[in-house]
C-alpha positions as CSV (number, residue, x, y, z in Angstrom):
1,X,122.0,41.6,149.2
2,X,120.2,38.3,148.3
3,X,120.2,35.9,151.2
4,X,118.9,32.4,150.7
5,X,118.5,31.8,154.5
6,X,118.9,34.2,157.3
7,X,117.6,35.2,160.6
8,X,114.4,37.1,159.9
9,X,114.7,39.1,163.1
10,X,118.2,40.3,162.5
11,X,118.1,44.0,161.6
12,X,120.5,45.2,160.4
13,X,122.6,42.3,159.3
14,X,126.2,42.1,160.5
15,X,127.3,42.7,157.0
16,X,125.5,46.1,156.8
17,X,126.9,47.1,160.2
18,X,130.5,46.5,159.0
19,X,130.4,48.7,155.8
20,X,127.7,51.2,156.7
21,X,130.1,52.8,159.3
22,X,132.2,54.0,156.2
23,X,129.9,54.2,153.5
24,X,126.5,56.1,153.3
25,X,124.4,53.7,151.2
26,X,120.9,52.2,150.6
27,X,120.9,48.5,151.3
28,X,118.1,46.4,150.0
29,X,118.3,43.1,151.8
30,X,116.3,40.3,150.1
31,X,115.7,37.5,152.5
32,X,114.4,34.5,150.8
33,X,111.9,32.2,152.5
34,X,112.6,28.6,151.8
35,X,108.9,27.8,152.6
36,X,105.8,29.8,152.3
37,X,102.9,30.7,150.1
38,X,104.3,31.9,146.8
39,X,101.2,34.2,146.3
40,X,101.7,35.9,149.6
41,X,102.8,39.5,149.4
42,X,106.4,40.7,150.0
43,X,106.9,41.8,153.6
44,X,108.9,45.0,154.0
45,X,110.7,46.9,156.8
46,X,112.3,50.3,156.3
47,X,114.9,51.8,158.7
48,X,117.6,54.5,158.8
49,X,120.6,52.9,160.4
50,X,123.2,55.3,161.9
51,X,125.9,53.2,163.6
52,X,127.7,55.1,166.4
53,X,131.5,55.4,165.9
54,X,133.2,53.9,168.9
55,X,136.1,56.2,168.4
56,X,133.9,59.2,169.4
57,X,133.9,60.8,166.0
58,X,131.4,63.7,165.6
59,X,130.6,62.5,162.1
60,X,127.7,60.2,161.6
61,X,127.3,58.0,158.5
62,X,123.8,56.8,158.0
63,X,122.5,53.9,155.9
64,X,119.0,53.4,154.6
65,X,118.0,49.8,155.1
66,X,115.2,48.1,153.4
67,X,114.4,44.5,154.4
68,X,112.2,42.5,152.0
69,X,111.1,39.0,152.9
70,X,109.4,36.6,150.5
71,X,109.7,33.4,148.5
72,X,112.0,33.5,145.5
73,X,109.1,33.1,143.1
74,X,107.5,36.3,144.9
75,X,110.8,38.2,144.4
76,X,110.8,37.3,140.7
77,X,107.4,38.9,140.3
78,X,108.6,41.9,142.5
79,X,111.8,42.8,140.6
80,X,110.1,45.9,139.1
81,X,109.5,47.1,142.6
82,X,113.1,46.2,143.6
83,X,114.3,48.3,140.6
84,X,112.3,51.3,141.7
85,X,114.2,51.3,145.1
86,X,117.5,51.8,143.5
87,X,119.1,55.4,143.4
88,X,119.6,56.8,140.0
89,X,123.2,57.7,139.1
90,X,124.7,55.6,141.8
91,X,126.5,52.2,141.3
92,X,124.4,49.2,142.4
93,X,126.2,46.2,143.7
94,X,124.6,42.7,144.0
95,X,126.0,40.6,146.9
96,X,124.6,37.1,146.0
97,X,124.6,34.9,149.2
98,X,122.7,31.8,147.9
99,X,123.3,28.9,145.5
100,X,124.8,30.2,142.2
101,X,122.4,29.5,139.4
102,X,122.8,31.4,136.2
103,X,119.4,30.0,135.0
104,X,117.6,31.4,137.8
105,X,115.2,34.2,136.6
106,X,115.6,36.1,139.9
107,X,119.4,35.9,139.6
108,X,119.4,37.1,136.0
109,X,117.1,40.0,136.8
110,X,119.1,41.2,139.8
111,X,122.4,41.0,137.7
112,X,120.7,43.2,135.1
113,X,120.0,45.8,137.7
114,X,123.6,45.8,139.1
115,X,127.0,47.3,138.1
116,X,128.9,44.6,139.9
117,X,128.2,41.1,141.1
118,X,129.9,39.8,144.2
119,X,130.0,36.3,145.5
120,X,132.0,34.2,148.1
121,X,133.2,31.0,146.4
122,X,134.0,29.5,149.8
123,X,130.2,28.9,150.3
124,X,129.7,27.4,146.8
125,X,127.5,24.2,147.1
126,X,128.8,22.8,143.8
127,X,132.4,24.4,143.7
128,X,133.5,23.3,140.2
129,X,130.1,24.0,138.5
130,X,129.9,27.3,140.2
131,X,133.4,28.4,139.2
132,X,132.5,27.6,135.6
133,X,129.3,29.7,135.9
134,X,131.4,32.6,137.3
135,X,133.6,32.4,134.1
136,X,130.4,32.4,132.0
137,X,129.1,35.5,134.0
138,X,132.3,37.2,133.1
139,X,132.2,36.4,129.4
140,X,128.7,38.1,129.4
141,X,130.4,41.3,130.2
142,X,129.4,41.5,133.8
143,X,131.9,43.0,136.4
144,X,132.3,40.3,139.1
145,X,134.2,39.9,142.4
146,X,134.8,37.1,144.7
147,X,135.5,37.5,148.4
148,X,137.4,34.2,148.3
149,X,139.8,35.7,145.5
150,X,140.7,38.4,147.9
151,X,141.8,35.8,150.6
152,X,144.4,34.7,148.1
153,X,146.2,38.1,148.2
154,X,149.0,37.2,150.7
155,X,149.7,33.8,149.0
156,X,150.0,35.6,145.6
157,X,152.1,38.5,146.9
158,X,154.6,36.2,148.7
159,X,154.9,33.8,145.7
160,X,155.7,36.9,143.5
161,X,158.2,38.3,146.1
162,X,160.0,34.9,146.3
163,X,161.2,35.5,142.7
164,X,161.8,39.2,142.9
165,X,165.4,39.0,143.6
166,X,167.4,39.2,140.4
167,X,169.2,36.0,141.1
168,X,165.9,34.1,141.3
169,X,164.0,35.5,138.3
170,X,165.6,33.1,135.7
171,X,164.5,30.2,138.0
172,X,160.9,31.3,137.7
173,X,160.6,29.8,134.2
174,X,162.2,26.5,135.5
175,X,159.3,25.7,137.9
176,X,157.7,22.4,136.8
177,X,156.5,20.9,140.1
178,X,153.8,22.6,142.1
179,X,151.9,21.1,145.2
180,X,149.0,22.9,146.8
181,X,147.4,21.8,150.1
182,X,143.9,23.1,151.0
183,X,141.2,22.4,153.6
184,X,139.2,19.5,152.1
185,X,135.8,21.3,152.4
186,X,136.0,23.3,149.2
187,X,138.7,23.5,146.2
188,X,137.9,26.9,145.0
189,X,140.9,28.7,146.6
190,X,143.3,26.1,145.4
191,X,141.8,26.2,141.9
192,X,142.0,30.0,141.7
193,X,145.6,30.1,142.9
194,X,146.7,27.6,140.3
195,X,144.7,29.5,137.6
196,X,146.4,32.6,138.6
197,X,149.8,31.0,138.5
198,X,149.3,29.3,135.2
199,X,147.9,32.3,133.6
200,X,150.9,34.4,134.7
201,X,153.5,31.9,133.5
202,X,151.7,31.1,130.2
203,X,151.1,27.5,131.0
204,X,148.7,25.6,128.9
205,X,146.4,23.0,130.6
206,X,146.8,19.3,129.2
207,X,145.4,16.6,131.5
208,X,143.6,15.9,134.6
209,X,143.6,12.8,136.9
210,X,141.7,12.5,140.1
211,X,142.7,9.9,142.7
212,X,142.8,9.2,146.5
213,X,146.1,8.8,148.3
214,X,146.3,8.4,152.2
215,X,142.7,9.3,152.3
216,X,143.4,12.7,150.6
217,X,141.5,13.5,147.5
218,X,144.1,14.4,145.0
219,X,143.7,16.4,141.7
220,X,146.7,16.0,139.3
221,X,147.0,18.4,136.5
222,X,149.7,18.7,133.8
223,X,150.5,21.8,131.9
224,X,152.8,22.7,129.1
225,X,155.1,25.7,129.6
226,X,156.0,28.2,126.9
227,X,159.3,26.4,126.5
228,X,157.6,23.1,126.0
229,X,158.4,21.6,129.5
230,X,155.7,19.5,131.2
231,X,154.5,21.0,134.4
232,X,153.0,18.8,137.2
233,X,150.5,20.3,139.6
234,X,149.0,18.4,142.5
235,X,146.0,19.8,144.5
236,X,145.6,17.9,147.8
237,X,142.5,18.1,149.8
238,X,143.8,17.8,153.4
239,X,141.3,17.8,156.3
240,X,142.2,20.6,158.7
241,X,140.3,22.7,161.2
242,X,140.2,25.8,159.0
243,X,138.3,29.0,159.6
244,X,137.2,29.4,155.9
245,X,136.1,26.3,153.9
246,X,138.8,25.4,151.4
247,X,141.5,27.9,152.7
248,X,145.0,27.1,151.5
249,X,147.3,25.5,154.2
250,X,150.5,25.2,152.1
251,X,152.2,25.2,148.8
252,X,155.4,24.1,147.3
253,X,157.0,25.4,144.0
254,X,160.0,23.4,142.7
255,X,162.0,22.4,139.6
256,X,163.3,19.0,138.4
257,X,166.4,21.0,137.3
258,X,168.9,20.5,140.1
259,X,170.7,23.7,139.1
260,X,167.5,25.9,139.3
261,X,167.1,28.0,142.5
262,X,163.3,27.5,142.4
263,X,162.3,25.6,145.6
264,X,159.8,27.8,147.4
265,X,157.6,26.8,150.3
266,X,154.7,28.8,151.7
267,X,152.5,27.6,154.5
268,X,149.9,28.9,156.9
269,X,150.9,30.1,160.3
270,X,148.3,27.9,161.8
271,X,149.2,24.6,160.3
272,X,153.0,25.0,159.8
273,X,155.3,23.7,157.0
274,X,155.9,20.1,158.1
275,X,154.0,18.4,155.3
276,X,155.8,20.5,152.7
277,X,159.2,20.0,154.2
278,X,159.0,16.2,154.4
279,X,158.9,16.2,150.7
280,X,162.7,16.5,150.7
281,X,165.1,19.1,149.8
282,X,163.6,21.5,152.4
283,X,167.0,22.8,153.4
284,X,167.5,24.3,150.0
285,X,164.0,25.9,149.8
286,X,163.0,29.3,150.6
287,X,160.4,28.9,153.3
288,X,157.9,31.5,154.6
289,X,154.8,31.4,156.6
290,X,151.8,33.2,155.5
291,X,149.6,35.4,157.7
292,X,146.6,35.1,155.3
293,X,143.5,37.2,155.2
294,X,141.3,34.2,155.7
295,X,140.3,35.4,159.2
296,X,139.1,38.7,157.9
297,X,135.4,38.7,158.0
298,X,133.4,38.4,154.8
299,X,132.0,41.9,155.7
300,X,135.5,43.4,155.6
301,X,136.4,41.9,152.3
302,X,133.0,43.0,151.0
303,X,133.9,46.6,152.0
304,X,137.0,46.3,149.8
305,X,134.8,45.1,146.9
306,X,132.7,48.1,147.2
307,X,135.6,50.3,146.2
308,X,135.8,48.8,142.8
309,X,133.3,49.5,140.0
310,X,135.1,48.2,136.8
311,X,136.5,44.8,135.9
312,X,139.2,42.8,137.7
313,X,141.4,41.7,134.8
314,X,143.6,39.6,136.9
315,X,140.6,37.7,138.4
316,X,139.0,37.3,135.0
317,X,142.1,35.8,133.3
318,X,142.6,33.5,136.4
319,X,139.1,32.3,136.3
320,X,139.3,31.7,132.6
321,X,142.3,29.4,133.2
322,X,140.3,27.6,136.0
323,X,137.5,27.0,133.4
324,X,139.9,25.5,131.0
325,X,141.4,23.2,133.7
326,X,137.8,22.1,134.8
327,X,137.0,21.3,131.1
328,X,139.7,18.6,130.9
329,X,138.4,15.2,131.0
330,X,139.5,13.0,133.8
331,X,141.8,10.5,132.4
């Protein structure tokens, strides 16, 4: 675990407590000091952490916990020492909790030591650039995971379920109007949702226009469907009191074909569907509220990532579509 900033007195971290109760492991927690003497030695603490099961289980799962504190430059010099702390023949996961920078020597060295790289795009400082760097990381044959991608599960599943009935499947190809609302703090979830939808339906990204409407930052994308139909997608950054930066608050799928039974509205239980319903035609839409996984702690989502070793093809194809969307010039 690489942490750009953390409480140096916190041992163990909340993350370790969450997954150490289920997984015996060795955690190497690299806590980077933002200030300090770069020539100073790395400070180390070692502990055996055995959280007691509140359910009274007799089994005890223990975790070896190694805390290293230093400046980033000092960690770069100490990577051979970090490598010596890994356990041979066991998968090594890198949870990167700092600014994503593929040019960072420390990041590159830690990636080379790891079987899988895990990030949380809801914390990206430069979301668009960092999403493109995630795609680049994947193209370099690295197995990657994003906790924020896992938060989209409910939205993806309910979207797919809306078109599961045989009478609605034909309408799936008629979708040519998509509106996605997200908390204005971070566009990563919205971008990944559209990347997932476009990659599943075979849409080709064509244009991008950024504008402001009613104090909302709007991203307008156009796609070309396999049948040659133009698809309009609007991403709206709507300020809300969200638990997770950039979480989805609502989406609407529709068709300009009045005979297509395509209108589908999904909205967060906390924000409701009002904004999507006032767009007209709500009486003919399939409306469902989403109990999303946004409120699951990052540590819970991390534990799920630790169950996967290989690649996530769906994520990789979706992030590749996002990269193509972001490469469009703003016209």
